[in-house]
Backbone as a ProteinNet text record, in pm:
[ID]
protein_1_A
[PRIMARY]
MITLLQTFVCAYILLYFAAIQFRSTSNLIDEIFHIPQAQKYCQNNFHEWDDKITTLPGLYIFSYLLLYPLKYLTEIGIFPFPGFKKQFF
[TERTIARY]
88	-3.1	87.4	54.1	127.8	107	205.5	172	175.2	132.3	123.9	261	356.3	505.6	562.8	520.9	570.6	510.5	375.2	310.6	381.1	417.1	476.1	613	680.5	823.4	810.5	734.8	717.6	657.4	579.9	532.9	655.3	720.7	839.7	941.7	971	1069.3	1015.4	888	849.1	840.6	798.4	790.2	940.1	1026.6	1167.3	1223.6	1195.7	1239	1187.9	1058.1	988.4	1043.7	1080.1	1129.9	1278	1350.9	1482.4	1468.5	1388.4	1366.9	1315.8	1223.6	1159.5	1278.8	1358.3	1467.6	1593.4	1615.6	1723.3	1715.9	1814.8	1824.2	1916.5	1971.2	2058.6	2037.5	2091.2	2094.8	2189.8	2172	2264.9	2374.8	2489.8	2617.5	2590.2	2542.3	2534.7	2413.2	2325.1	2215.2	2243.4	2363	2417.1	2445.5	2470.3	2509.9	2383.6	2303.6	2188.5	2089.3	2044.8	1934.9	1959	2074.1	2096.9	2104.1	2141.4	2138.7	1998.2	1922.9	1776.6	1703.2	1731.7	1678.9	1716.9	1855	1881.3	1809	1786.6	1705.3	1560.1	1512.9	1377.2	1350.7	1452.8	1460.9	1499.6	1502.7	1537.8	1684.2	1768.9	1902.3	1978.3	2006.1	2065.7	2211	2252.7	2406.9	2503.7	2458.1	2538.6	2550.8	2657.5	2667.6	2772.8	2735	2822.5	2939.7	3051.4	3152.7	3157.2	3090.7	3098.4	2980.6	2905.7	2784	2826.7	2787.9	2829.8	2711.9	2589.3	2474.6	2463.6	2412.7	2401.9	2292.9	2311.9	2210.3	2069.5	2065.4	1942.2	1821.4	1878.2	1789.5	1736.9	1805	1741.7	1655.5	1685.8	1607.4	1469.6	1463.6	1345	1263.4	1321.9	1242.4	1188	1275.7	1202.4	1088.9	1104.3	987.3	875.3	891.3	783	718.9	790	741.4	686.7	740.2	713.1	563.1	500	354.4	282	322.8	239	268.7	372.7	397.9	295.3	267.7	186.6	34.4	1.9	-133.5	-158.5	-45.1	-51.9	-88.2	-8.8	-8.6	-155.3	-232.4	-366.6	-471.1	-431	-527.6	-587.6	-528.1	-596.7	-538.3	-403.7	-341.4	-351.4	-419.2	-461.4	-370	-239.1	-124.6	-68.7	-118.9	-84	82.4	143.5	284.6	383.3	329.3	405.8	497.8	435.4	525.9	633.3	597.5	691.1	812.4	776.4	865.9	963.7	909.3	979.8	1023.6	972.9	1004.9	1022.7
-114.2	3.1	136	217.6	331.3	442	475.7	558.7	722.8	807.3	951.6	996.5	948.9	998.9	960.4	834.1	778.1	871	898.2	977.4	1134.9	1175.9	1316.3	1316.1	1207.4	1209.2	1186.9	1102.3	1076.7	1220.2	1287.6	1395.7	1503.4	1504.5	1618.3	1577.9	1452	1419.6	1446.5	1431.2	1469	1600.8	1674.6	1834.2	1895.6	1840.1	1879.7	1848.9	1727.8	1680.4	1768.4	1812.2	1880.8	2036.1	2081.6	2218.7	2218.5	2114.1	2116.3	2101.8	2017.3	2004.8	2135.2	2200.9	2331.9	2437	2457.1	2546.3	2515.9	2378.8	2348.8	2405.6	2462.2	2524.5	2436.3	2338.6	2257.8	2108.5	2024.1	1880.5	1835.8	1726.5	1679	1624.5	1606	1569.3	1436.3	1340.4	1220.8	1196.9	1296.1	1267.9	1275.1	1349.7	1343.9	1201.6	1112.9	972.3	887.2	913.7	806.5	837.4	954.4	962	903	924.6	841.8	700.1	643.6	504.9	454	510.7	479.7	481.3	570.5	606	467.6	417.7	308.8	187.5	183.9	57.7	47.4	155.7	184.8	158.5	158.8	139	-5.4	-111	-246.1	-269	-174.1	-158	-205.6	-341.1	-366.6	-412.7	-391.5	-439.5	-308.8	-202.1	-76	-36.4	-5	35.3	147.7	263.6	371.1	336.4	321.9	306.6	404.2	522.9	629.1	583	502.3	488.8	364.4	383.3	306.6	223	268.5	214.7	62.2	-34	-167.6	-163	-247.5	-257.7	-294.4	-364.6	-420.3	-286.2	-192.5	-68	-29.3	-18.8	12.2	-108.6	-226.3	-339.9	-342.8	-309.4	-290.3	-176.4	-81.3	45.8	-7.4	-66.2	-104.3	-208	-298.1	-396.3	-326	-218.1	-141.4	-51.6	9.3	86.3	17.2	-85.7	-156	-194.9	-261.5	-278.7	-141	-48.2	97.1	148	115.9	140.6	57.6	-71.3	-145.7	-98.3	-54.1	-7.7	124.2	194.2	325	293.9	198.3	153.8	103.4	41.1	-8	103.5	208.4	308.8	298.1	217.3	206.3	307.2	316.5	428.3	551.2	645.5	785.6	889.9	873.2	968.8	975.1	1051.9	1053.2	1085.5	1152.4	1187.5	1069.2	973.4	872.2	805.4	763.3	689	766.7	884.4	987.4	1029.4	1035.7	1066.4	961.2	825	730.7	616.7	612.4	500.8	545.2
13	-7.2	-1	-84	-103.5	15.8	97.5	200.8	150.9	238.1	203	169.8	271.5	234	113.3	78	-58	-188.5	-157	-264.4	-269.5	-155.2	-136.2	-213.5	-196.7	-223.7	-384	-443.9	-585.7	-639.1	-591.3	-647.5	-646.2	-538.1	-531	-633.8	-656.2	-746.6	-890.3	-932	-1050.7	-1077.7	-978.8	-992.3	-1018.4	-937.8	-944.9	-1077.2	-1137.7	-1262	-1375.4	-1367.7	-1464.8	-1464.6	-1342.9	-1331.9	-1404.9	-1370.1	-1437.9	-1592.7	-1645.2	-1793.4	-1849.9	-1786.4	-1829	-1837.4	-1746.6	-1749.1	-1826.1	-1867	-1947.3	-2078	-2124.2	-2250.8	-2373.7	-2317.7	-2418.1	-2373.4	-2467.7	-2436.9	-2325.7	-2275.2	-2167.9	-2257.2	-2177.9	-2269.4	-2351.2	-2291.8	-2358.6	-2457.1	-2463.5	-2548.7	-2691.3	-2738.7	-2867.5	-2919.1	-2835.6	-2850.4	-2856.1	-2749.4	-2724	-2808.2	-2862.8	-2944.9	-3089.3	-3151.8	-3270	-3258.9	-3137.9	-3116.5	-3102.6	-3036	-3016.2	-3150.8	-3233.4	-3372.7	-3454.2	-3435.2	-3500.9	-3469.8	-3342.1	-3286.4	-3321.8	-3327.2	-3374.5	-3523.5	-3588.2	-3734.4	-3759.7	-3655.7	-3671.2	-3701.9	-3662.6	-3692.5	-3551.2	-3528.2	-3402.7	-3422.8	-3540.1	-3559.3	-3537.3	-3540.5	-3527	-3378.2	-3318.1	-3179.5	-3175.3	-3113.1	-3098.9	-2969.1	-2993.3	-2879.2	-2775.6	-2790.7	-2686.7	-2589.5	-2610	-2520.8	-2413.3	-2285.6	-2182.5	-2132.6	-2176.2	-2135.8	-2194.6	-2115.4	-2191.5	-2283.2	-2392.9	-2499.9	-2457.3	-2344.8	-2297.1	-2273.9	-2239.6	-2215.7	-2353.8	-2449.5	-2591.7	-2631	-2625.9	-2643.7	-2567.9	-2454.6	-2363.5	-2405.5	-2456.6	-2521.1	-2639.9	-2714.9	-2847.2	-2830.8	-2738.1	-2722.3	-2670.6	-2595.6	-2547.5	-2650	-2735.1	-2832.9	-2976.3	-2994.7	-3129.4	-3139.2	-3038	-3042.6	-3062.5	-3023.2	-3026.6	-3179.8	-3239.5	-3376.2	-3464.9	-3429.4	-3500.1	-3487.5	-3363.7	-3343.7	-3415.3	-3426.7	-3506.9	-3657.5	-3711.4	-3851.1	-3880.9	-3782.2	-3820.3	-3773.8	-3712.3	-3690.2	-3544	-3461.6	-3322.2	-3240.5	-3229.7	-3146.5	-3201.5	-3109.8	-3169	-3152.3	-3168.9	-3168.9	-3312.6	-3389	-3531.9	-3560.6	-3459.9	-3477.9	-3440.7	-3386.2	-3315.2	-3414.9	-3528.3	-3610.9	-3676.6	-3719.6	-3779.2	-3667.3	-3548.1	-3453.7	-3400.1	-3370.7	-3336.9	-3431.9	-3544.9	-3636.6	-3757.2
[MASK]
+++++++++++++++++++++++++++++++++++++++++++++++++++++++++++++++++++++++++++++++++++++++++

């Protein structure tokens, strides 16, 4: 059961994160490497890897497995977010 303290801590973390994202004027240092790698995975290209990335490939594969069904639902017209396919795949 979620306590009131846990709810408060989660809300604080989310608000703090949102404030940082809102005030940020530039990408974080490693985003210039991670974004192209994630785009390659979304294009079913699992054979290219940027050596500058230290994150294990499992994170990208997990994201792919999470997003791929949404791509299918978008293609058949069930998922109601029209920019999804263009943005991610």
